[in-house]
DSSP file (Angstrom, degrees, kcal/mol; ACC not computed):
  #  RESIDUE AA STRUCTURE BP1 BP2  ACC     N-H-->O    O-->H-N    N-H-->O    O-->H-N    TCO  KAPPA ALPHA  PHI   PSI    X-CA   Y-CA   Z-CA
    1    1 A M              0   0    0      0, 0.0     2,-0.8     0, 0.0     8,-0.0   0.000 360.0 360.0 360.0 144.5  -74.8  -21.0   26.1
    2    2 A N        +     0   0    0      2,-0.0     8,-2.4     0, 0.0     9,-0.6  -0.457 360.0 129.8-102.4  58.2  -72.9  -24.2   26.0
    3    3 A Q  B     -A    9   0A   0     -2,-0.8     6,-0.2     6,-0.2     0, 0.0  -0.892  48.1-139.6-117.8 144.0  -74.5  -26.2   28.8
    4    4 A R    >   -     0   0    0      4,-2.1     3,-2.5    -2,-0.4     4,-0.2  -0.532  39.8 -98.6 -88.3 164.5  -76.0  -29.6   29.0
    5    5 A P  T 3  S+     0   0    0      0, 0.0    -1,-0.1     0, 0.0    -2,-0.0   0.796 122.2  64.7 -53.9 -31.4  -79.2  -30.2   31.0
    6    6 A E  T 3  S-     0   0    0      2,-0.1     3,-0.1     1,-0.1    -3,-0.0   0.499 120.8-107.6 -72.7  -1.0  -77.1  -31.5   34.0
    7    7 A G    <   +     0   0    0     -3,-2.5     2,-0.5     1,-0.3    -1,-0.1   0.606  69.2 149.6  86.2  13.1  -75.7  -28.0   34.3
    8    8 A I        -     0   0    0     -4,-0.2    -4,-2.1     1,-0.0     2,-1.0  -0.698  43.4-141.1 -83.5 125.4  -72.3  -28.9   32.9
    9    9 A D  B  >  -A    3   0A   0     -2,-0.5     4,-2.2    -6,-0.2    -6,-0.2  -0.768  13.4-164.8 -84.4 104.2  -70.6  -26.0   31.1
   10   10 A L  H  > S+     0   0    0     -8,-2.4     4,-2.2    -2,-1.0    -1,-0.2   0.860  85.9  51.5 -63.5 -37.0  -68.9  -27.8   28.2
   11   11 A A  H  > S+     0   0    0     -9,-0.6     4,-2.2     2,-0.2    -1,-0.2   0.908 110.9  48.0 -67.2 -41.0  -66.7  -24.9   27.3
   12   12 A A  H  > S+     0   0    0      1,-0.2    39,-2.1     2,-0.2     4,-2.0   0.871 112.3  49.8 -66.0 -36.9  -65.5  -24.6   30.9
   13   13 A R  H  X S+     0   0    0     -4,-2.2     4,-2.1     2,-0.2    -2,-0.2   0.877 109.0  51.7 -70.5 -36.3  -64.8  -28.3   31.0
   14   14 A S  H  X S+     0   0    0     -4,-2.2     4,-2.2     2,-0.2    -2,-0.2   0.908 109.9  49.2 -63.6 -42.9  -62.9  -28.1   27.7
   15   15 A R  H  X S+     0   0    0     -4,-2.2     4,-2.5     1,-0.2     5,-0.2   0.882 108.1  55.1 -62.7 -38.8  -60.8  -25.3   29.1
   16   16 A A  H  X S+     0   0    0     -4,-2.0     4,-2.6     1,-0.2    -2,-0.2   0.909 108.1  48.3 -60.4 -43.6  -60.2  -27.4   32.2
   17   17 A R  H  X S+     0   0    0     -4,-2.1     4,-2.4     2,-0.2    -2,-0.2   0.913 110.6  51.2 -63.2 -42.6  -58.9  -30.3   30.1
   18   18 A R  H  X S+     0   0    0     -4,-2.2     4,-1.7     1,-0.2    -2,-0.2   0.921 114.6  42.4 -61.8 -44.1  -56.6  -27.9   28.2
   19   19 A R  H  X S+     0   0    0     -4,-2.5     4,-2.6     1,-0.2    -1,-0.2   0.864 111.3  55.9 -70.7 -35.5  -55.2  -26.6   31.4
   20   20 A A  H  X S+     0   0    0     -4,-2.6     4,-3.0    -5,-0.2     5,-0.3   0.883 104.5  53.9 -63.6 -38.1  -55.0  -30.0   32.9
   21   21 A L  H  X S+     0   0    0     -4,-2.4     4,-2.4     2,-0.2    -1,-0.2   0.950 111.4  44.9 -59.0 -48.2  -52.9  -31.2   30.0
   22   22 A Q  H  X S+     0   0    0     -4,-1.7     4,-2.2     1,-0.2    -2,-0.2   0.893 114.7  48.2 -64.7 -39.1  -50.5  -28.3   30.6
   23   23 A A  H  X S+     0   0    0     -4,-2.6     4,-2.5     2,-0.2    -1,-0.2   0.889 112.1  48.8 -68.0 -39.5  -50.4  -29.0   34.4
   24   24 A L  H  X S+     0   0    0     -4,-3.0     4,-2.8     2,-0.2    -2,-0.2   0.888 109.3  53.0 -67.9 -37.8  -49.8  -32.7   33.8
   25   25 A Y  H  X S+     0   0    0     -4,-2.4     4,-2.0    -5,-0.3    -2,-0.2   0.940 110.9  46.7 -58.2 -47.5  -47.0  -31.9   31.4
   26   26 A A  H  X S+     0   0    0     -4,-2.2     4,-2.9     1,-0.2     5,-0.3   0.908 112.6  50.5 -62.0 -42.6  -45.4  -29.7   34.1
   27   27 A W  H  X S+     0   0    0     -4,-2.5     4,-2.1     1,-0.2    -2,-0.2   0.906 109.8  49.9 -63.3 -42.7  -45.9  -32.4   36.7
   28   28 A Q  H  < S+     0   0    0     -4,-2.8    -1,-0.2     1,-0.2    -2,-0.2   0.890 118.5  38.3 -64.3 -39.9  -44.3  -35.1   34.5
   29   29 A L  H  < S+     0   0    0     -4,-2.0    -2,-0.2    -5,-0.2    -1,-0.2   0.856 122.5  39.2 -81.5 -35.9  -41.3  -33.0   33.8
   30   30 A S  H  < S-     0   0    0     -4,-2.9    -3,-0.2    -5,-0.2    -2,-0.2   0.805  85.4-142.0 -87.1 -30.1  -40.7  -31.3   37.1
   31   31 A G     <  +     0   0    0     -4,-2.1    -4,-0.1    -5,-0.3    -3,-0.1   0.618  48.8 153.0  74.1  11.0  -41.5  -34.2   39.5
   32   32 A S        -     0   0    0     -6,-0.3    -1,-0.2    -5,-0.2     2,-0.2  -0.200  56.4 -87.9 -66.1 162.4  -43.2  -31.6   41.7
   33   33 A H    >>  -     0   0    0      1,-0.1     4,-1.7    -3,-0.1     3,-0.7  -0.507  35.4-122.9 -69.8 142.2  -46.0  -32.6   44.1
   34   34 A M  H 3> S+     0   0    0      1,-0.3     4,-2.8     2,-0.2     5,-0.2   0.852 110.3  61.0 -59.3 -34.9  -49.3  -32.4   42.4
   35   35 A N  H 3> S+     0   0    0      1,-0.2     4,-2.3     2,-0.2    -1,-0.3   0.892 105.2  48.4 -60.0 -38.4  -50.7  -30.0   45.0
   36   36 A A  H <> S+     0   0    0     -3,-0.7     4,-2.2     2,-0.2    -1,-0.2   0.894 111.2  49.6 -69.7 -39.0  -47.9  -27.5   44.1
   37   37 A V  H  X S+     0   0    0     -4,-1.7     4,-2.2     2,-0.2    -2,-0.2   0.924 111.5  48.7 -64.0 -44.9  -48.7  -27.9   40.4
   38   38 A I  H  X S+     0   0    0     -4,-2.8     4,-2.5     1,-0.2    -2,-0.2   0.933 111.5  49.9 -61.3 -45.5  -52.5  -27.3   41.0
   39   39 A E  H  X S+     0   0    0     -4,-2.3     4,-0.9    -5,-0.2    -1,-0.2   0.915 109.0  52.6 -59.7 -43.3  -51.7  -24.3   43.1
   40   40 A Q  H  < S+     0   0    0     -4,-2.2     3,-0.4     1,-0.2    -1,-0.2   0.919 116.0  39.1 -60.4 -44.1  -49.5  -22.8   40.4
   41   41 A F  H >< S+     0   0    0     -4,-2.2     3,-1.8     1,-0.2    -1,-0.2   0.783 101.7  71.9 -78.9 -26.5  -52.2  -23.2   37.8
   42   42 A R  H 3< S+     0   0    0     -4,-2.5    -1,-0.2     1,-0.3    -2,-0.2   0.805  97.2  51.7 -59.0 -30.2  -55.1  -22.2   40.0
   43   43 A H  T 3< S+     0   0    0     -4,-0.9    -1,-0.3    -3,-0.4     2,-0.2   0.325  83.6 111.0 -94.1   8.2  -53.9  -18.6   40.0
   44   44 A E  S X  S-     0   0    0     -3,-1.8     3,-1.4     1,-0.1     4,-0.4  -0.565  76.4-114.6 -84.5 151.5  -53.6  -18.2   36.2
   45   45 A Q  G >  S+     0   0    0      1,-0.3     3,-1.7    -2,-0.2     4,-0.2   0.872 108.9  49.2 -54.0 -52.2  -56.0  -15.9   34.4
   46   46 A D  G >  S+     0   0    0      1,-0.3     3,-1.1     2,-0.2    -1,-0.3   0.566  90.4  81.3 -74.5  -4.5  -58.0  -18.3   32.3
   47   47 A M  G X  S+     0   0    0     -3,-1.4     3,-1.0     1,-0.2    -1,-0.3   0.752  79.5  70.7 -68.2 -21.2  -58.6  -20.7   35.2
   48   48 A E  G <  S+     0   0    0     -3,-1.7    -1,-0.2    -4,-0.4    -2,-0.2   0.800 104.5  38.9 -64.4 -26.6  -61.4  -18.3   36.2
   49   49 A V  G <  S+     0   0    0     -3,-1.1     2,-0.3    -4,-0.2    -1,-0.3   0.285 102.7  89.6-107.1   9.5  -63.4  -19.5   33.1
   50   50 A A  S <  S-     0   0    0     -3,-1.0     2,-1.4    -4,-0.2   -37,-0.2  -0.707  91.5-102.8-100.9 157.4  -62.4  -23.2   33.5
   51   51 A D     >  -     0   0    0    -39,-2.1     4,-2.5    -2,-0.3     5,-0.1  -0.671  39.9-172.8 -78.3  95.5  -64.2  -25.8   35.4
   52   52 A Q  H  > S+     0   0    0     -2,-1.4     4,-2.4     1,-0.2     5,-0.2   0.833  79.4  55.2 -66.8 -32.8  -61.8  -25.9   38.4
   53   53 A E  H  > S+     0   0    0      2,-0.2     4,-2.2     1,-0.2    -1,-0.2   0.921 111.7  44.1 -63.6 -42.6  -63.4  -28.8   40.1
   54   54 A Y  H  > S+     0   0    0      2,-0.2     4,-2.8     1,-0.2     5,-0.2   0.914 110.4  55.7 -68.3 -42.4  -63.0  -30.9   36.9
   55   55 A F  H  X S+     0   0    0     -4,-2.5     4,-2.0     1,-0.2    -2,-0.2   0.927 111.7  43.0 -54.4 -48.7  -59.5  -29.7   36.4
   56   56 A E  H  X S+     0   0    0     -4,-2.4     4,-2.9     2,-0.2     5,-0.3   0.876 111.4  54.5 -68.1 -37.6  -58.5  -30.9   39.9
   57   57 A D  H  X S+     0   0    0     -4,-2.2     4,-2.4    -5,-0.2     5,-0.2   0.928 108.9  49.2 -61.6 -43.7  -60.4  -34.2   39.5
   58   58 A L  H  X S+     0   0    0     -4,-2.8     4,-2.4     2,-0.2    -2,-0.2   0.943 115.8  41.9 -60.5 -48.9  -58.4  -34.9   36.3
   59   59 A L  H  X S+     0   0    0     -4,-2.0     4,-2.4    -5,-0.2    -2,-0.2   0.921 117.9  44.1 -68.5 -44.2  -55.1  -34.1   37.9
   60   60 A R  H  X S+     0   0    0     -4,-2.9     4,-2.6     2,-0.2    -1,-0.2   0.871 114.1  52.4 -68.6 -34.5  -55.7  -35.9   41.2
   61   61 A G  H  X S+     0   0    0     -4,-2.4     4,-2.2    -5,-0.3    -2,-0.2   0.917 110.4  46.4 -66.4 -44.8  -57.2  -38.8   39.4
   62   62 A V  H  X S+     0   0    0     -4,-2.4     4,-0.7    -5,-0.2    -2,-0.2   0.938 114.4  48.3 -63.4 -45.2  -54.2  -39.2   37.1
   63   63 A E  H >< S+     0   0    0     -4,-2.4     3,-0.7     1,-0.2     4,-0.2   0.938 114.5  45.5 -59.7 -46.7  -51.8  -38.9   40.0
   64   64 A R  H 3< S+     0   0    0     -4,-2.6    -1,-0.2     1,-0.2    -2,-0.2   0.860 126.6  28.9 -64.4 -36.8  -53.8  -41.5   42.1
   65   65 A H  H 3X S+     0   0    0     -4,-2.2     4,-2.8    -5,-0.2     5,-0.2   0.123  78.6 123.3-113.9  19.6  -54.2  -44.0   39.3
   66   66 A V  H <X S+     0   0    0     -3,-0.7     4,-2.8    -4,-0.7     5,-0.2   0.856  76.7  49.5 -56.9 -39.9  -51.1  -43.4   37.2
   67   67 A E  H  > S+     0   0    0     -4,-0.2     4,-2.5     2,-0.2    -1,-0.2   0.937 114.1  44.4 -67.5 -44.2  -49.8  -47.0   37.4
   68   68 A A  H  > S+     0   0    0      2,-0.2     4,-2.2     1,-0.2    -2,-0.2   0.889 114.6  50.7 -64.2 -38.4  -53.2  -48.5   36.4
   69   69 A I  H  X S+     0   0    0     -4,-2.8     4,-1.5     2,-0.2    -2,-0.2   0.946 111.6  46.2 -63.4 -48.9  -53.6  -45.9   33.7
   70   70 A D  H  X S+     0   0    0     -4,-2.8     4,-1.7    -5,-0.2    -2,-0.2   0.894 111.6  52.7 -62.5 -39.7  -50.2  -46.6   32.2
   71   71 A D  H  < S+     0   0    0     -4,-2.5    -1,-0.2     1,-0.2    -2,-0.2   0.895 107.6  51.4 -61.8 -38.8  -50.9  -50.4   32.5
   72   72 A S  H  < S+     0   0    0     -4,-2.2    -1,-0.2     1,-0.2    -2,-0.2   0.803 111.8  47.6 -69.2 -26.4  -54.1  -49.9   30.5
   73   73 A L  H >X S+     0   0    0     -4,-1.5     3,-2.3     1,-0.2     4,-0.7   0.786  90.6  84.0 -80.7 -29.0  -52.2  -48.0   27.8
   74   74 A K  G >< S+     0   0    0     -4,-1.7     3,-0.9     1,-0.3    -1,-0.2   0.820  85.6  53.1 -49.1 -44.5  -49.4  -50.5   27.4
   75   75 A P  G 34 S+     0   0    0      0, 0.0    -1,-0.3     0, 0.0    -2,-0.1   0.700 114.0  44.1 -66.2 -14.5  -51.1  -52.9   25.0
   76   76 A Y  G <4 S+     0   0    0     -3,-2.3     2,-0.3    -4,-0.1    -2,-0.2   0.435  99.4  78.8-111.9  -2.7  -51.9  -50.1   22.6
   77   77 A V    <<  -     0   0    0     -3,-0.9     4,-0.1    -4,-0.7     3,-0.0  -0.757  69.4-137.7-108.6 157.2  -48.6  -48.1   22.5
   78   78 A D  S    S+     0   0    0     -2,-0.3     2,-0.3     2,-0.1    -1,-0.1   0.289  83.8  20.9 -98.1  10.2  -45.5  -49.0   20.6
   79   79 A R  S    S-     0   0    0     -5,-0.1    -2,-0.1     0, 0.0     5,-0.1  -0.948 104.6 -56.7-159.6 174.0  -43.0  -48.2   23.4
   80   80 A D    >   -     0   0    0     -2,-0.3     3,-2.2     1,-0.1     4,-0.5  -0.360  51.1-121.6 -59.4 140.3  -42.8  -47.8   27.1
   81   81 A V  G >  S+     0   0    0      1,-0.3     3,-1.4     2,-0.2    -1,-0.1   0.865 112.5  59.3 -55.8 -37.1  -45.3  -45.2   28.3
   82   82 A G  G 3  S+     0   0    0      1,-0.3    -1,-0.3     7,-0.0    -2,-0.1   0.677 100.6  56.5 -65.2 -16.3  -42.4  -43.1   29.8
   83   83 A Q  G <  S+     0   0    0     -3,-2.2    -1,-0.3     2,-0.1    -2,-0.2   0.493  82.8 105.7 -93.9  -5.2  -40.8  -42.9   26.4
   84   84 A I  S <  S-     0   0    0     -3,-1.4     5,-0.1    -4,-0.5    -7,-0.0  -0.499  91.7 -83.6 -74.2 143.9  -43.8  -41.3   24.7
   85   85 A D     >  -     0   0    0     -2,-0.2     4,-3.2     1,-0.1     5,-0.2  -0.165  43.3-119.6 -43.1 135.0  -43.6  -37.6   23.9
   86   86 A P  H  > S+     0   0    0      0, 0.0     4,-2.2     0, 0.0    -1,-0.1   0.825 111.2  47.2 -56.4 -36.1  -44.5  -35.7   27.2
   87   87 A I  H  > S+     0   0    0      2,-0.2     4,-2.5     1,-0.2     5,-0.2   0.946 115.6  44.6 -69.1 -47.6  -47.5  -33.8   25.6
   88   88 A E  H  > S+     0   0    0      1,-0.2     4,-2.8     2,-0.2     5,-0.2   0.901 113.1  52.1 -63.0 -40.0  -48.8  -37.0   24.0
   89   89 A R  H  X S+     0   0    0     -4,-3.2     4,-2.6     2,-0.2    -1,-0.2   0.912 110.5  48.2 -62.8 -42.3  -48.2  -38.9   27.3
   90   90 A A  H  X S+     0   0    0     -4,-2.2     4,-2.6    -5,-0.2     5,-0.2   0.926 112.7  47.9 -63.9 -42.9  -50.2  -36.3   29.2
   91   91 A A  H  X S+     0   0    0     -4,-2.5     4,-2.5     2,-0.2     5,-0.2   0.922 113.5  47.9 -62.1 -44.8  -53.0  -36.4   26.7
   92   92 A L  H  X S+     0   0    0     -4,-2.8     4,-2.7     1,-0.2    -2,-0.2   0.906 112.6  48.2 -64.1 -42.3  -53.1  -40.2   26.8
   93   93 A R  H  X S+     0   0    0     -4,-2.6     4,-2.4     2,-0.2    -2,-0.2   0.924 112.7  47.7 -65.9 -44.1  -53.1  -40.3   30.6
   94   94 A L  H  X S+     0   0    0     -4,-2.6     4,-2.2    -5,-0.2    -2,-0.2   0.950 116.3  43.6 -60.9 -48.4  -55.8  -37.7   30.9
   95   95 A A  H  X S+     0   0    0     -4,-2.5     4,-3.0    -5,-0.2    -2,-0.2   0.899 112.2  52.1 -64.6 -41.0  -58.0  -39.4   28.4
   96   96 A A  H  X S+     0   0    0     -4,-2.7     4,-2.5    -5,-0.2     5,-0.3   0.895 108.2  52.9 -63.5 -38.8  -57.3  -42.9   29.8
   97   97 A Y  H  X S+     0   0    0     -4,-2.4     4,-3.2     2,-0.2     5,-0.4   0.946 111.8  45.1 -59.7 -47.8  -58.3  -41.6   33.3
   98   98 A E  H  X S+     0   0    0     -4,-2.2     4,-2.0     1,-0.2     7,-0.3   0.921 113.1  50.4 -61.4 -44.2  -61.6  -40.3   31.9
   99   99 A L  H  < S+     0   0    0     -4,-3.0    -1,-0.2     1,-0.2    -2,-0.2   0.902 120.8  34.6 -60.9 -41.0  -62.3  -43.5   29.9
  100  100 A K  H  < S+     0   0    0     -4,-2.5    -2,-0.2    -5,-0.2    -1,-0.2   0.875 133.3  21.5 -81.4 -39.4  -61.6  -45.6   33.0
  101  101 A Y  H  < S+     0   0    0     -4,-3.2    -3,-0.2    -5,-0.3    -2,-0.2   0.461 114.2  59.5-117.8  -4.6  -63.0  -43.5   35.9
  102  102 A R    ><  +     0   0    0     -4,-2.0     3,-2.2    -5,-0.4    -1,-0.2  -0.554  48.5 161.1-125.5  68.4  -65.4  -41.1   34.4
  103  103 A P  T 3   +     0   0    0      0, 0.0    -1,-0.1     0, 0.0     4,-0.1   0.652  69.8  74.4 -64.7 -12.2  -68.2  -43.1   32.7
  104  104 A D  T 3  S+     0   0    0     -3,-0.1    -6,-0.0    -6,-0.1    -2,-0.0   0.652  85.2  74.7 -71.4 -15.0  -70.4  -40.0   32.9
  105  105 A V  S <  S-     0   0    0     -3,-2.2    -3,-0.1    -7,-0.3     5,-0.0  -0.884  92.5-117.4-103.0 124.9  -68.4  -38.5   30.1
  106  106 A P    >>  -     0   0    0      0, 0.0     4,-1.9     0, 0.0     3,-0.5  -0.284  17.9-127.9 -58.9 138.7  -69.0  -40.0   26.6
  107  107 A Y  H 3> S+     0   0    0      1,-0.2     4,-2.7     2,-0.2     5,-0.2   0.852 107.7  58.2 -59.4 -35.1  -66.0  -41.7   25.0
  108  108 A R  H 3> S+     0   0    0      1,-0.2     4,-2.6     2,-0.2    -1,-0.2   0.892 105.8  49.1 -62.4 -38.5  -66.3  -39.6   21.8
  109  109 A V  H <> S+     0   0    0     -3,-0.5     4,-2.7     2,-0.2     5,-0.2   0.933 111.5  50.0 -64.1 -45.4  -66.0  -36.4   23.8
  110  110 A I  H  X S+     0   0    0     -4,-1.9     4,-2.3     2,-0.2    -2,-0.2   0.940 114.2  43.5 -58.9 -49.9  -62.9  -37.7   25.6
  111  111 A I  H  X S+     0   0    0     -4,-2.7     4,-2.5     2,-0.2     5,-0.2   0.937 114.2  49.5 -64.9 -46.4  -61.2  -38.8   22.4
  112  112 A N  H  X S+     0   0    0     -4,-2.6     4,-2.4    -5,-0.2    -1,-0.2   0.911 112.0  48.5 -59.0 -43.4  -62.1  -35.6   20.5
  113  113 A E  H  X S+     0   0    0     -4,-2.7     4,-2.6     2,-0.2     5,-0.2   0.906 111.0  50.8 -64.2 -40.6  -60.9  -33.4   23.3
  114  114 A A  H  X S+     0   0    0     -4,-2.3     4,-1.8    -5,-0.2    -2,-0.2   0.906 111.0  48.6 -62.6 -42.1  -57.6  -35.4   23.6
  115  115 A I  H  X S+     0   0    0     -4,-2.5     4,-2.6     2,-0.2    -1,-0.2   0.920 111.5  50.0 -62.8 -44.2  -57.1  -35.0   19.8
  116  116 A E  H  X S+     0   0    0     -4,-2.4     4,-2.1     1,-0.2    -2,-0.2   0.922 111.6  46.0 -63.0 -46.1  -57.7  -31.3   20.0
  117  117 A V  H  X S+     0   0    0     -4,-2.6     4,-2.4     1,-0.2     5,-0.3   0.852 113.4  50.9 -68.5 -30.7  -55.3  -30.5   22.9
  118  118 A T  H  X S+     0   0    0     -4,-1.8     4,-2.8    -5,-0.2    -2,-0.2   0.907 108.9  51.0 -71.0 -40.9  -52.7  -32.7   21.2
  119  119 A K  H  < S+     0   0    0     -4,-2.6    -2,-0.2     1,-0.2    -1,-0.2   0.905 115.0  44.6 -57.8 -40.8  -53.1  -30.8   17.9
  120  120 A R  H  < S+     0   0    0     -4,-2.1    -2,-0.2    -5,-0.2    -1,-0.2   0.887 132.4  14.7 -74.0 -38.9  -52.7  -27.5   19.8
  121  121 A F  H  < S+     0   0    0     -4,-2.4    -3,-0.2    -5,-0.1    -2,-0.2   0.605 111.2  76.8-115.4 -13.4  -49.7  -28.4   22.0
  122  122 A G  S  < S-     0   0    0     -4,-2.8    -4,-0.0    -5,-0.3     5,-0.0  -0.117  86.2 -68.3 -93.4-172.1  -48.2  -31.5   20.5
  123  123 A A    >>  -     0   0    0      1,-0.1     3,-1.3     2,-0.0     4,-0.5  -0.212  61.0 -89.4 -69.8 165.8  -46.0  -32.6   17.6
  124  124 A D  T 34 S+     0   0    0      1,-0.3     3,-0.2     2,-0.1     4,-0.1   0.843 123.6  19.9 -47.1 -48.7  -47.3  -32.4   14.1
  125  125 A H  T >> S+     0   0    0      1,-0.2     4,-1.2     2,-0.1     3,-0.8   0.207  91.3 109.1-111.0  15.1  -48.7  -35.9   13.9
  126  126 A G  H <> S+     0   0    0     -3,-1.3     4,-2.6     1,-0.2     5,-0.2   0.836  72.6  61.3 -60.4 -33.1  -49.0  -36.5   17.6
  127  127 A H  H 3X S+     0   0    0     -4,-0.5     4,-2.5    -3,-0.2    -1,-0.2   0.831 100.0  55.1 -65.7 -30.4  -52.8  -36.3   17.4
  128  128 A S  H <> S+     0   0    0     -3,-0.8     4,-2.2     2,-0.2    -1,-0.2   0.903 109.4  46.9 -67.9 -40.2  -53.0  -39.2   15.0
  129  129 A Y  H  X S+     0   0    0     -4,-1.2     4,-2.4     2,-0.2     5,-0.2   0.950 113.3  48.1 -63.5 -51.3  -51.0  -41.4   17.5
  130  130 A V  H  X S+     0   0    0     -4,-2.6     4,-2.7     1,-0.2     5,-0.2   0.911 111.3  51.8 -57.6 -44.5  -53.2  -40.3   20.4
  131  131 A N  H  X S+     0   0    0     -4,-2.5     4,-2.3     1,-0.2    -1,-0.2   0.925 110.1  47.7 -58.0 -47.9  -56.3  -41.0   18.3
  132  132 A G  H  X S+     0   0    0     -4,-2.2     4,-1.5     2,-0.2    -1,-0.2   0.907 114.6  45.3 -63.8 -42.3  -55.2  -44.5   17.4
  133  133 A V  H  X S+     0   0    0     -4,-2.4     4,-2.3     1,-0.2    -2,-0.2   0.932 115.6  46.4 -65.2 -46.6  -54.3  -45.4   21.0
  134  134 A L  H  X S+     0   0    0     -4,-2.7     4,-3.0    -5,-0.2     5,-0.2   0.844 107.0  56.7 -69.9 -32.5  -57.4  -44.0   22.5
  135  135 A D  H  X S+     0   0    0     -4,-2.3     4,-1.7    -5,-0.2    -1,-0.2   0.923 111.6  43.8 -63.8 -42.1  -59.7  -45.6   20.0
  136  136 A K  H  X S+     0   0    0     -4,-1.5     4,-1.6     2,-0.2    -2,-0.2   0.904 114.6  49.5 -67.9 -41.6  -58.3  -49.0   20.9
  137  137 A L  H  X S+     0   0    0     -4,-2.3     4,-2.9     1,-0.2     5,-0.3   0.930 110.0  50.6 -63.9 -44.0  -58.5  -48.2   24.6
  138  138 A A  H  X S+     0   0    0     -4,-3.0     4,-2.9     1,-0.2     8,-0.2   0.876 106.5  55.8 -61.6 -37.1  -62.1  -47.0   24.3
  139  139 A S  H  < S+     0   0    0     -4,-1.7    -1,-0.2    -5,-0.2    -2,-0.2   0.878 114.0  40.8 -63.0 -36.9  -63.0  -50.2   22.5
  140  140 A A  H  < S+     0   0    0     -4,-1.6     3,-0.4    -3,-0.2    -2,-0.2   0.876 125.4  33.4 -77.5 -38.5  -61.6  -52.2   25.5
  141  141 A L  H  < S+     0   0    0     -4,-2.9    -3,-0.2     1,-0.2    -2,-0.2   0.756 125.6  37.3 -91.7 -25.9  -63.0  -50.0   28.3
  142  142 A R     X  +     0   0    0     -4,-2.9     4,-2.9    -5,-0.3     5,-0.3  -0.270  67.2 144.5-121.5  46.1  -66.3  -48.8   26.8
  143  143 A T  H  > S+     0   0    0     -3,-0.4     4,-1.8     1,-0.2     5,-0.2   0.877  75.4  46.6 -55.3 -45.1  -67.5  -51.9   24.9
  144  144 A T  H  > S+     0   0    0      1,-0.2     4,-1.6     2,-0.2    -1,-0.2   0.924 114.9  46.3 -64.5 -45.0  -71.2  -51.3   25.7
  145  145 A E  H  4 S+     0   0    0      1,-0.2    -2,-0.2     2,-0.2    -1,-0.2   0.889 112.2  50.5 -65.5 -41.0  -71.0  -47.6   24.8
  146  146 A K  H  < S+     0   0    0     -4,-2.9    -1,-0.2    -8,-0.2    -2,-0.2   0.853 111.1  49.0 -68.7 -33.6  -69.1  -48.2   21.6
  147  147 A R  H  <        0   0    0     -4,-1.8    -1,-0.2    -5,-0.3    -2,-0.2   0.855 360.0 360.0 -70.9 -34.2  -71.5  -50.9   20.4
  148  148 A G     <        0   0    0     -4,-1.6    -1,-0.2    -5,-0.2    -2,-0.2   0.469 360.0 360.0 -82.1 360.0  -74.6  -48.7   21.1
């Protein structure tokens, strides 16, 4: 079983991130209300094995803090955040949310998960871009953790 002592199912959390990326992508493109997007995804088959609470936290957190998240990404991206490929933008926003607002999650886990979902759903070299941006962001936001 893939659980940490705190009772967190790492595989379910990984699936939640994967689904959150897809939901955030849909939200970015459709402009729908986040509640509608969450409802749409809640009824899909593999959501039964995802950490639904974490899935919703990621999406509601990104929605609530999207301006602060985008501002934190600006120094590390080569164009306006809105001009970044939608999959890469979704991965960056999800990971930036976790880096800024979920200190309980190790930065290495956040970056690795973002790279994996970008490899799976993004452009050929999108994961390299995401990795570079998030590494710099983690250095700025998680200075104590990165040093240790």
